[in-house]
C-alpha positions as MATLAB code, in Angstrom:
seq = 'MACSIVGALVVFTTVGNEEQANLIARELVCRRHAACVNIVPGIRSVYRWQGKVCRDSEFLLVIKTEDHEYAAVEGAIRELHSYELPEILAFKVTRGEAGFLSWIAASLDKSKAGCADEEDEIEEPLVPLDETNY';
ca = [
      -0.778   24.650   -2.629;
      -3.572   22.590   -1.042;
      -6.164   21.048   -3.274;
      -9.304   19.000   -2.792;
      -9.546   15.869   -4.899;
     -12.685   13.801   -4.397;
     -11.237   10.481   -5.580;
      -7.977   10.168   -3.630;
      -7.828    7.370   -1.034;
      -5.364    6.081    1.522;
      -5.805    2.369    2.250;
      -4.274    0.589    5.253;
      -3.509   -3.093    5.594;
      -1.169   -4.996    7.888;
       0.840   -8.129    7.124;
       2.901  -10.505    9.227;
       6.263  -10.330    7.453;
       8.446   -8.193    5.208;
       8.307  -10.600    2.262;
       4.517  -10.356    2.078;
       4.660   -6.565    2.547;
       7.069   -6.239   -0.386;
       5.006   -8.591   -2.567;
       1.724   -6.758   -2.008;
       3.344   -3.324   -2.402;
       5.090   -4.282   -5.632;
       2.006   -5.903   -7.155;
      -0.247   -2.943   -6.336;
       2.192   -0.484   -7.924;
       3.060   -2.695  -10.926;
      -0.620   -3.343  -11.669;
      -1.177    0.428  -11.395;
      -3.768    0.010   -8.645;
      -1.640    2.208   -6.353;
       0.717    5.109   -6.969;
       2.790    4.402   -3.876;
       2.857    1.985   -0.963;
       4.741    2.864    2.213;
       5.906   -0.151    4.222;
       6.137    0.673    7.919;
       7.943   -1.992    9.987;
       7.716   -2.523   13.726;
       3.956   -2.274   14.232;
       2.711   -4.004   17.399;
      -0.904   -5.124   17.143;
      -3.080   -6.236   20.052;
      -6.411   -7.719   19.019;
      -9.078  -10.261   19.909;
      -9.228  -13.285   17.585;
     -11.357  -16.393   18.095;
     -11.976  -15.563   21.753;
      -8.346  -14.874   22.667;
      -6.365  -11.666   23.046;
      -3.357  -11.838   20.721;
      -0.274   -9.701   20.176;
       1.830   -9.738   17.007;
       4.535   -7.795   15.217;
       3.335   -6.607   11.831;
       4.162   -4.363    8.894;
       1.722   -1.575    8.010;
       1.122   -0.834    4.330;
      -0.050    2.710    3.573;
      -1.440    2.615    0.042;
      -2.051    5.775   -2.022;
      -4.701    5.298   -4.695;
      -8.004    6.651   -5.969;
     -11.596    5.636   -5.344;
     -12.026    4.002   -8.767;
      -9.172    1.580   -7.919;
     -10.478    0.519   -4.493;
     -12.099   -2.764   -5.629;
      -8.899   -3.760   -7.457;
      -6.759   -2.846   -4.423;
      -8.981   -4.876   -2.105;
      -9.025   -7.797   -4.549;
      -5.240   -7.848   -4.896;
      -4.764   -7.681   -1.125;
      -7.188  -10.591   -0.626;
      -5.441  -12.560   -3.399;
      -1.929  -12.076   -1.985;
      -2.577  -11.875    1.780;
      -2.001  -14.808    4.118;
      -4.510  -13.731    6.795;
      -7.972  -15.289    6.923;
      -9.437  -11.837    7.584;
      -7.020   -9.094    6.481;
      -7.397   -5.549    7.739;
      -8.372   -3.424    4.737;
      -9.466    0.104    5.628;
      -9.860    3.004    3.193;
      -9.877    6.694    4.088;
     -10.950    9.460    1.715;
      -8.402   12.225    1.222;
     -10.216   15.537    1.635;
      -7.232   17.835    1.061;
      -3.656   17.509   -0.122;
      -0.831   19.074   -2.093;
      -2.148   19.529   -5.639;
       0.966   18.240   -7.383;
       1.084   15.106   -5.236;
      -2.587   14.365   -5.840;
      -2.083   14.838   -9.589;
       0.904   12.478   -9.443;
      -1.302    9.807   -7.818;
      -3.815   10.120  -10.664;
      -1.102    9.992  -13.348;
       0.537    6.958  -11.721;
      -2.678    4.951  -12.086;
      -2.826    5.462  -15.867;
      -3.383    1.958  -17.254;
      -2.303    2.998  -20.767;
       1.295    2.946  -19.508;
       3.239   -0.267  -18.891;
       3.489   -1.870  -15.477;
       6.379   -4.042  -14.302;
       7.443   -6.704  -16.796;
       9.383   -8.946  -14.439;
      10.731   -9.276  -10.901;
      13.356   -6.535  -11.215;
      11.797   -4.293  -13.866;
      11.150   -0.686  -12.894;
      12.260   -1.166   -9.273;
      14.828    1.516   -8.509;
      17.382    1.021   -5.776;
      17.100    3.483   -2.866;
      19.307    6.558   -2.943;
      20.607    5.569    0.495;
      21.068    1.835    1.176;
      18.538    0.675    3.746;
      19.578   -1.133    6.886;
      18.240   -1.325   10.431;
      19.725    2.061   11.360;
      17.986    4.087    8.651;
      14.909    2.014    7.803;
];
């Protein structure tokens, strides 16, 4: 069932390597600033920087959150990102599956614990990831 939730956001950022993608994703979820972060490898970016046209391989982070967490999401990205000027773009969600949108809201509940240490609360994938299925 589709539902309209005013506060849901999807935030995009790109990073230059998998280690940084994993760090930012984990911190956003552990700090309960994001319900979920998808890490999409293999992005090719072409852009103008300091008067030159550049091309790089990047990882795209697709961050599911709510409007009230945007400042914290942006702050964490700026804190953890290696780029001088990171891409941080937010898009309002105008419609979505009601249960999924409710799950986003519940996942941001600060009264619940975050991640205590490096391995805490990180579940292994159901199917091991490698280059053929990632």
